[in-house]
Short mmCIF file of the C-alpha atoms (twelve columns), coordinates in Angstrom:
data_MODEL
# 
_entry.id   MODEL 
# 
loop_
_atom_site.group_PDB 
_atom_site.id 
_atom_site.type_symbol 
_atom_site.label_atom_id 
_atom_site.label_alt_id 
_atom_site.label_comp_id 
_atom_site.label_asym_id 
_atom_site.label_seq_id 
_atom_site.Cartn_x 
_atom_site.Cartn_y 
_atom_site.Cartn_z 
_atom_site.pdbx_PDB_model_num 
ATOM 1   C CA . MET A 1   10.374 -8.109  -12.445 1 
ATOM 2   C CA . ILE A 2   9.250  -7.893  -9.089  1 
ATOM 3   C CA . ASP A 3   10.078 -9.907  -6.609  1 
ATOM 4   C CA . GLU A 4   5.976  -11.255 -4.829  1 
ATOM 5   C CA . LYS A 5   7.772  -10.003 -1.289  1 
ATOM 6   C CA . ILE A 6   9.113  -7.040  -2.336  1 
ATOM 7   C CA . LEU A 7   5.279  -6.301  -4.295  1 
ATOM 8   C CA . GLU A 8   3.894  -6.968  -0.994  1 
ATOM 9   C CA . LYS A 9   5.453  -4.029  0.893   1 
ATOM 10  C CA . ILE A 10  4.808  -1.789  -1.340  1 
ATOM 11  C CA . GLN A 11  2.326  0.401   -0.361  1 
ATOM 12  C CA . PRO A 12  0.997  3.840   1.162   1 
ATOM 13  C CA . GLY A 13  2.983  5.512   2.861   1 
ATOM 14  C CA . ALA A 14  5.988  3.328   1.739   1 
ATOM 15  C CA . GLN A 15  9.560  5.194   1.084   1 
ATOM 16  C CA . ILE A 16  11.337 2.933   -1.917  1 
ATOM 17  C CA . VAL A 17  13.938 3.479   -4.336  1 
ATOM 18  C CA . VAL A 18  13.085 2.517   -7.961  1 
ATOM 19  C CA . THR A 19  15.777 1.454   -10.016 1 
ATOM 20  C CA . GLU A 20  14.718 1.512   -13.996 1 
ATOM 21  C CA . ARG A 21  16.617 1.094   -17.868 1 
ATOM 22  C CA . LEU A 22  16.575 3.829   -19.751 1 
ATOM 23  C CA . ARG A 23  17.425 3.519   -23.337 1 
ATOM 24  C CA . GLU A 24  18.054 6.759   -24.695 1 
ATOM 25  C CA . LYS A 25  18.788 6.503   -29.166 1 
ATOM 26  C CA . GLU A 26  21.164 3.754   -28.810 1 
ATOM 27  C CA . LYS A 27  22.724 4.121   -24.982 1 
ATOM 28  C CA . GLU A 28  20.710 2.661   -21.903 1 
ATOM 29  C CA . ARG A 29  21.738 3.603   -18.696 1 
ATOM 30  C CA . GLN A 30  20.154 2.616   -15.207 1 
ATOM 31  C CA . SER A 31  18.342 5.234   -13.260 1 
ATOM 32  C CA . GLN A 32  17.657 5.685   -9.960  1 
ATOM 33  C CA . PHE A 33  13.981 7.304   -8.764  1 
ATOM 34  C CA . LYS A 34  13.154 6.907   -4.184  1 
ATOM 35  C CA . GLY A 35  10.027 8.702   -3.181  1 
ATOM 36  C CA . ILE A 36  6.820  7.647   -1.071  1 
ATOM 37  C CA . VAL A 37  4.648  5.483   -2.916  1 
ATOM 38  C CA . LEU A 38  0.718  8.200   -2.664  1 
ATOM 39  C CA . ALA A 39  -1.011 4.987   -4.439  1 
ATOM 40  C CA . ARG A 40  -0.749 2.176   -5.463  1 
ATOM 41  C CA . LYS A 41  -3.868 0.496   -8.522  1 
ATOM 42  C CA . HIS A 42  -5.037 -2.318  -9.503  1 
ATOM 43  C CA . GLY A 43  -4.186 -5.349  -6.909  1 
ATOM 44  C CA . PHE A 44  -1.513 -7.903  -9.228  1 
ATOM 45  C CA . GLN A 45  -3.375 -7.814  -12.403 1 
ATOM 46  C CA . GLN A 46  -1.868 -6.877  -15.276 1 
ATOM 47  C CA . GLY A 47  -2.598 -3.749  -15.076 1 
ATOM 48  C CA . ALA A 48  -1.503 -3.232  -12.154 1 
ATOM 49  C CA . THR A 49  0.299  0.219   -11.375 1 
ATOM 50  C CA . PHE A 50  2.325  2.297   -8.217  1 
ATOM 51  C CA . THR A 51  2.171  6.454   -7.557  1 
ATOM 52  C CA . VAL A 52  5.897  7.662   -6.343  1 
ATOM 53  C CA . ARG A 53  6.422  11.521  -5.829  1 
ATOM 54  C CA . SER A 54  9.486  13.395  -4.528  1 
ATOM 55  C CA . VAL A 55  10.579 16.828  -4.489  1 
ATOM 56  C CA . VAL A 56  13.610 17.078  -6.767  1 
ATOM 57  C CA . ASP A 57  14.848 20.456  -6.764  1 
ATOM 58  C CA . GLY A 58  12.713 21.981  -5.509  1 
ATOM 59  C CA . VAL A 59  9.539  21.330  -7.770  1 
ATOM 60  C CA . GLY A 60  7.673  17.627  -7.289  1 
ATOM 61  C CA . VAL A 61  7.386  14.653  -9.718  1 
ATOM 62  C CA . GLU A 62  5.675  11.388  -9.383  1 
ATOM 63  C CA . LYS A 63  6.024  8.279   -11.782 1 
ATOM 64  C CA . ILE A 64  3.641  5.978   -12.281 1 
ATOM 65  C CA . TYR A 65  5.449  2.299   -12.081 1 
ATOM 66  C CA . PRO A 66  3.503  -0.193  -13.761 1 
ATOM 67  C CA . ILE A 67  4.558  -3.300  -11.753 1 
ATOM 68  C CA . TYR A 68  5.190  -6.159  -14.798 1 
ATOM 69  C CA . SER A 69  7.191  -3.284  -16.983 1 
ATOM 70  C CA . PRO A 70  10.689 -4.633  -17.927 1 
ATOM 71  C CA . ASN A 71  11.703 -1.957  -17.055 1 
ATOM 72  C CA . ILE A 72  12.411 -1.914  -13.696 1 
ATOM 73  C CA . ILE A 73  15.465 -3.753  -13.234 1 
ATOM 74  C CA . SER A 74  14.899 -2.865  -8.823  1 
ATOM 75  C CA . VAL A 75  12.457 -1.695  -6.511  1 
ATOM 76  C CA . LYS A 76  14.000 -1.577  -3.024  1 
ATOM 77  C CA . ILE A 77  12.442 -0.692  0.313   1 
ATOM 78  C CA . VAL A 78  13.783 1.801   2.412   1 
ATOM 79  C CA . SER A 79  11.644 2.606   5.532   1 
ATOM 80  C CA . SER A 80  7.658  2.036   5.273   1 
ATOM 81  C CA . SER A 81  4.665  3.593   7.012   1 
ATOM 82  C CA . LYS A 82  2.715  2.990   10.919  1 
ATOM 83  C CA . LYS A 83  -0.006 5.070   11.081  1 
ATOM 84  C CA . VAL A 84  -1.076 5.158   7.252   1 
ATOM 85  C CA . ARG A 85  -5.866 4.768   6.809   1 
ATOM 86  C CA . ARG A 86  -6.384 5.274   3.544   1 
ATOM 87  C CA . SER A 87  -5.338 3.716   0.524   1 
ATOM 88  C CA . LYS A 88  -4.037 6.904   -2.031  1 
ATOM 89  C CA . LEU A 89  -2.380 9.905   -0.287  1 
ATOM 90  C CA . TYR A 90  -3.356 12.411  -3.311  1 
ATOM 91  C CA . TYR A 91  -2.776 14.415  -0.210  1 
ATOM 92  C CA . LEU A 92  -0.009 15.026  0.714   1 
ATOM 93  C CA . ARG A 93  1.058  16.933  -2.865  1 
ATOM 94  C CA . ASN A 94  -0.339 20.106  -0.524  1 
ATOM 95  C CA . VAL A 95  1.684  19.635  2.357   1 
ATOM 96  C CA . SER A 96  5.442  20.695  3.210   1 
ATOM 97  C CA . LYS A 97  7.488  17.411  3.536   1 
ATOM 98  C CA . LYS A 98  7.160  18.641  7.901   1 
ATOM 99  C CA . LYS A 99  4.248  18.206  7.740   1 
ATOM 100 C CA . SER A 100 3.739  15.499  6.124   1 
ATOM 101 C CA . ARG A 101 6.327  12.919  7.534   1 
ATOM 102 C CA . GLN A 102 4.583  14.070  11.186  1 
ATOM 103 C CA . LYS A 103 0.965  12.831  8.811   1 
ATOM 104 C CA . ILE A 104 2.345  9.670   7.638   1 
ATOM 105 C CA . GLY A 105 4.851  8.488   10.904  1 
ATOM 106 C CA . VAL A 106 8.149  8.354   7.774   1 
ATOM 107 C CA . ALA A 107 11.180 8.883   9.406   1 
ATOM 108 C CA . ALA A 108 12.802 10.390  6.168   1 
# 
């Protein structure tokens, strides 16, 4: 489960690294996904989620993580943005990486 201090820092515009547990047939492995938080939904309720977006091999990938998922091992905040004025950053899907860094003020 994710620590409460980290949960409060998972805000739209923050860059995070999510380490998750994956089960494939009989094997179990860990995977890391680094990206920008686009949205946070439903606060701290039972079905609360956050959406992370990254570009992998030239293709945009978005993952939606439930906050209370037992498969999430850890969440690490890389940097948080200062300039975000919206709660949902879906417009970043159509903007280049350079332009998105300028808009939300993330140095990465």
